[in-house]
C-alpha positions as CSV (number, residue, x, y, z in Angstrom):
1,X,18.4,-22.4,-50.1
2,X,15.9,-24.7,-48.3
3,X,14.3,-21.6,-46.6
4,X,15.8,-22.6,-43.2
5,X,17.3,-19.2,-42.1
6,X,14.3,-17.6,-40.3
7,X,13.2,-20.9,-38.8
8,X,16.7,-21.5,-37.4
9,X,16.8,-18.0,-35.9
10,X,13.4,-18.5,-34.2
11,X,14.7,-21.9,-32.9
12,X,17.8,-20.2,-31.6
13,X,15.8,-17.6,-29.6
14,X,13.4,-20.4,-28.3
15,X,16.5,-22.3,-27.1
16,X,18.0,-19.4,-25.3
17,X,15.0,-17.5,-23.9
18,X,14.1,-20.0,-21.2
19,X,17.7,-20.4,-20.1
20,X,18.2,-16.7,-19.7
21,X,14.9,-16.5,-17.8
22,X,15.9,-19.3,-15.4
23,X,19.4,-17.9,-14.8
24,X,17.9,-14.4,-14.3
25,X,15.4,-15.7,-11.7
26,X,18.1,-17.7,-9.9
27,X,16.5,-21.0,-10.9
28,X,19.6,-22.2,-12.8
29,X,23.3,-21.8,-12.7
30,X,24.9,-19.5,-15.3
31,X,26.6,-22.6,-16.7
32,X,23.2,-23.4,-18.3
33,X,23.9,-20.6,-20.8
34,X,26.9,-22.4,-22.2
35,X,24.6,-25.1,-23.5
36,X,23.2,-22.6,-26.1
37,X,26.2,-22.8,-28.4
38,X,26.8,-26.5,-27.7
39,X,23.3,-27.3,-28.8
40,X,22.6,-24.8,-31.6
41,X,26.0,-24.5,-33.4
42,X,25.7,-28.0,-34.9
43,X,22.2,-27.1,-36.1
44,X,23.5,-23.9,-37.8
45,X,26.3,-25.9,-39.4
46,X,23.9,-28.5,-40.7
47,X,21.5,-26.0,-42.3
48,X,24.4,-24.1,-43.9
49,X,25.8,-27.3,-45.3
50,X,22.3,-28.3,-46.6
51,X,21.8,-24.8,-48.2
52,X,25.1,-25.0,-50.0
53,X,24.4,-28.5,-51.2
54,X,21.0,-27.5,-52.5
55,X,22.6,-24.8,-54.6
56,X,25.0,-27.4,-56.0
57,X,22.2,-29.8,-56.7
58,X,20.6,-27.2,-59.1
59,X,23.6,-27.5,-61.4
60,X,22.4,-31.1,-62.2
61,X,19.1,-29.6,-63.5
62,X,20.8,-26.9,-65.5
63,X,23.2,-29.4,-66.9
64,X,20.4,-31.7,-68.0
65,X,18.6,-28.8,-69.7
66,X,21.8,-27.8,-71.6
67,X,22.0,-24.4,-69.9
68,X,25.7,-24.6,-69.0
69,X,27.5,-24.4,-72.4
70,X,28.5,-20.9,-73.3
71,X,27.8,-21.5,-77.0
72,X,24.2,-20.8,-78.1
73,X,24.2,-23.5,-80.8
74,X,25.4,-26.1,-78.3
75,X,22.6,-25.2,-75.9
76,X,20.0,-25.5,-78.7
77,X,21.3,-28.8,-79.7
78,X,21.0,-30.2,-76.1
79,X,17.5,-28.8,-75.8
80,X,16.5,-30.5,-79.0
81,X,18.1,-33.7,-77.8
82,X,15.7,-33.7,-74.8
83,X,12.7,-34.4,-77.2
84,X,14.5,-36.7,-79.6
85,X,13.7,-40.4,-79.9
86,X,17.4,-41.4,-79.6
87,X,19.5,-43.1,-76.9
88,X,21.1,-39.8,-76.1
89,X,17.6,-38.2,-75.7
90,X,16.5,-41.0,-73.4
91,X,19.6,-40.7,-71.2
92,X,19.2,-36.9,-71.0
93,X,15.5,-37.1,-70.0
94,X,16.4,-39.6,-67.4
95,X,19.1,-37.3,-66.1
96,X,16.6,-34.4,-66.0
97,X,14.0,-36.5,-64.1
98,X,16.6,-37.7,-61.6
99,X,17.9,-34.1,-61.0
100,X,14.4,-32.7,-60.5
101,X,13.5,-35.6,-58.1
102,X,16.7,-34.9,-56.1
103,X,15.5,-31.3,-55.4
104,X,13.0,-32.9,-53.0
105,X,15.8,-32.6,-50.4
106,X,15.4,-28.8,-50.8
107,X,11.6,-28.6,-51.1
108,X,10.5,-31.5,-48.9
109,X,13.5,-31.7,-46.5
110,X,11.6,-32.3,-43.2
111,X,14.5,-34.2,-41.7
112,X,17.0,-31.3,-41.8
113,X,14.3,-29.1,-40.1
114,X,13.2,-31.6,-37.4
115,X,15.9,-34.1,-36.7
116,X,18.0,-31.9,-34.3
117,X,19.6,-33.9,-31.5
118,X,20.9,-31.8,-28.6
119,X,23.8,-33.1,-26.4
120,X,24.9,-30.9,-23.5
121,X,24.6,-30.4,-19.8
122,X,21.0,-29.5,-20.5
123,X,20.2,-33.1,-21.6
124,X,20.4,-36.1,-19.3
125,X,21.3,-39.4,-21.1
126,X,23.0,-41.3,-18.2
127,X,20.0,-43.7,-18.0
128,X,20.0,-44.6,-21.7
129,X,21.4,-48.0,-22.5
130,X,22.5,-47.2,-26.0
131,X,23.5,-44.1,-27.9
132,X,20.9,-42.5,-30.2
133,X,20.4,-44.1,-33.6
134,X,18.0,-42.5,-36.0
135,X,15.0,-44.8,-36.5
136,X,13.1,-45.7,-39.6
137,X,13.5,-43.7,-42.8
138,X,15.6,-41.1,-41.0
139,X,18.4,-43.7,-40.9
140,X,18.1,-43.9,-44.7
141,X,18.0,-40.2,-45.4
142,X,18.3,-37.8,-42.4
143,X,17.8,-34.7,-44.6
144,X,14.5,-35.9,-46.2
145,X,12.8,-37.8,-43.5
146,X,11.8,-37.1,-39.9
147,X,11.1,-39.9,-37.4
148,X,9.9,-38.6,-34.0
149,X,11.5,-40.0,-30.9
150,X,11.5,-39.3,-27.1
151,X,15.3,-40.0,-26.9
152,X,16.7,-37.3,-24.7
153,X,17.8,-34.4,-26.9
154,X,15.1,-34.9,-29.5
155,X,12.1,-32.7,-30.1
156,X,9.0,-33.8,-28.1
157,X,6.9,-35.8,-30.6
158,X,3.4,-34.6,-31.6
159,X,0.4,-36.7,-30.7
160,X,-3.3,-35.7,-30.5
161,X,-4.9,-35.9,-27.1
162,X,-8.4,-35.2,-25.8
163,X,-10.5,-35.6,-22.7
164,X,-12.7,-38.6,-21.8
165,X,-15.7,-36.4,-22.7
166,X,-14.3,-35.1,-26.0
167,X,-13.6,-31.5,-26.5
168,X,-11.1,-29.6,-28.6
169,X,-8.1,-31.8,-29.4
170,X,-4.7,-30.7,-28.1
171,X,-1.2,-31.7,-29.0
172,X,1.4,-33.1,-26.6
173,X,3.5,-30.2,-27.8
174,X,0.9,-27.7,-26.5
175,X,0.6,-29.2,-23.0
176,X,4.4,-28.8,-22.6
177,X,6.4,-25.6,-22.6
178,X,5.0,-22.3,-21.5
179,X,8.1,-21.6,-19.3
180,X,7.9,-24.9,-17.3
181,X,9.4,-28.3,-17.3
182,X,6.8,-31.0,-18.0
183,X,6.6,-34.6,-17.0
184,X,4.5,-36.9,-19.2
185,X,3.5,-40.2,-17.6
186,X,0.6,-42.6,-17.6
187,X,-1.2,-45.3,-15.6
188,X,0.9,-46.3,-12.7
189,X,3.1,-43.2,-12.9
190,X,1.6,-41.4,-9.9
191,X,4.9,-41.4,-8.0
192,X,6.4,-39.2,-10.7
193,X,3.6,-36.6,-10.0
194,X,4.4,-36.6,-6.3
195,X,8.1,-36.4,-7.0
196,X,7.7,-33.5,-9.4
197,X,5.6,-31.5,-6.8
198,X,8.3,-32.0,-4.2
199,X,11.2,-31.2,-6.5
200,X,9.5,-28.2,-8.0
201,X,9.0,-26.8,-4.5
202,X,12.5,-27.6,-3.4
203,X,14.3,-26.1,-6.5
204,X,11.6,-23.4,-7.1
205,X,11.6,-24.5,-10.7
206,X,8.1,-25.1,-12.3
207,X,7.4,-28.7,-13.2
208,X,4.0,-29.6,-14.6
209,X,2.8,-33.2,-14.8
210,X,0.3,-34.7,-17.2
211,X,-0.9,-38.3,-17.2
212,X,-1.8,-39.7,-20.6
213,X,-3.9,-42.9,-21.0
214,X,-7.2,-44.5,-20.4
215,X,-9.1,-42.6,-17.6
216,X,-6.1,-40.2,-17.1
217,X,-5.7,-36.4,-17.4
218,X,-5.6,-36.9,-21.2
219,X,-6.8,-39.7,-23.4
220,X,-4.5,-41.0,-26.1
221,X,-7.4,-40.9,-28.6
222,X,-5.5,-42.3,-31.6
223,X,-3.0,-44.3,-29.7
224,X,-0.3,-42.1,-31.2
225,X,1.5,-41.4,-27.9
226,X,1.6,-45.1,-27.0
227,X,3.6,-45.7,-30.2
228,X,5.9,-42.7,-29.7
229,X,6.5,-42.3,-26.0
230,X,9.4,-44.8,-25.9
231,X,8.7,-45.8,-22.3
232,X,6.2,-48.0,-20.4
233,X,2.8,-46.6,-19.2
234,X,4.3,-45.9,-15.7
235,X,7.5,-44.4,-17.2
236,X,8.2,-40.7,-17.4
237,X,9.3,-38.3,-20.2
238,X,10.7,-35.0,-18.9
239,X,10.4,-32.1,-21.3
240,X,12.3,-28.8,-21.1
241,X,10.5,-25.4,-21.5
242,X,11.7,-25.4,-25.1
243,X,9.8,-28.7,-25.8
244,X,12.9,-30.8,-26.2
245,X,13.1,-34.0,-24.2
246,X,15.5,-33.7,-21.3
247,X,15.4,-37.2,-19.9
248,X,13.2,-40.2,-19.7
249,X,12.6,-43.2,-17.3
250,X,11.4,-46.5,-18.8
251,X,9.1,-47.2,-15.9
252,X,8.2,-46.1,-12.4
253,X,11.0,-46.7,-9.9
254,X,10.4,-48.8,-6.8
255,X,11.2,-48.0,-3.2
256,X,10.5,-45.0,-1.0
257,X,11.6,-41.8,-2.6
258,X,13.3,-43.5,-5.6
259,X,11.4,-41.3,-8.1
260,X,12.0,-38.2,-6.1
261,X,15.7,-38.9,-5.8
262,X,16.2,-39.6,-9.5
263,X,14.2,-36.6,-10.6
264,X,16.1,-34.4,-8.2
265,X,19.4,-35.6,-9.7
266,X,18.2,-35.0,-13.2
267,X,16.9,-31.5,-12.6
268,X,20.0,-30.5,-10.6
269,X,22.2,-31.7,-13.4
270,X,20.3,-29.9,-16.1
271,X,20.0,-26.6,-14.2
272,X,23.6,-26.8,-13.1
273,X,22.9,-26.8,-9.3
274,X,25.6,-27.8,-6.9
275,X,25.2,-31.1,-5.0
276,X,24.7,-33.3,-8.0
């Protein structure tokens, strides 16, 4: 139920593939591989729980339609009741409407598909002031609604980007990934780019940098990224090769080498390198 099986398998492979590649190439410690189960097992549990609940939810529809009694005459009576102008008929129609509406958790359950939150060595949350709390409607119903966030462990949110001279729009999701870590920053975030170049060379791990904002590498054409990034213009959002947020800094750090030192600590922690 919910059609989550194949999607989950693809996500499992996406989570594991880059980790195997990094360990195989000597870019990460084998300890990174242990994050696969830690991150993905809760997702498997959640979609299995949801599928089982979706199956149970269908009983409410069958019950309202009168499909559960074994006696044929009893089923016919209930079916007739559904179109009768009686209090019993009104109550049964209301029950049917409510049961059908509740199946939206099966057919429109974007939250259970998108609200994964990873928590492992592969996610750096030491700089977060508060634990993650689902925002907006996701707090109301985490199965039905998805609210994008850059909190470490969440999926990188989608926002449309373009160039100053408009060309083909591209998503934030598409400028990340491709086997590399990615730093997304903005105006005033130049030190993050220099830090990423130094750390990438030092650890031999690829780190791409994209600046988003007015006159930057990419224009935030609909101001979507501004509302989603969760950091200031000079801040940084570090994205893993599987397009999950690994860490973020609210703003650029002051002082010689501060950005480089912080990014080095974060990358070493995620990759399981000694000397953290």
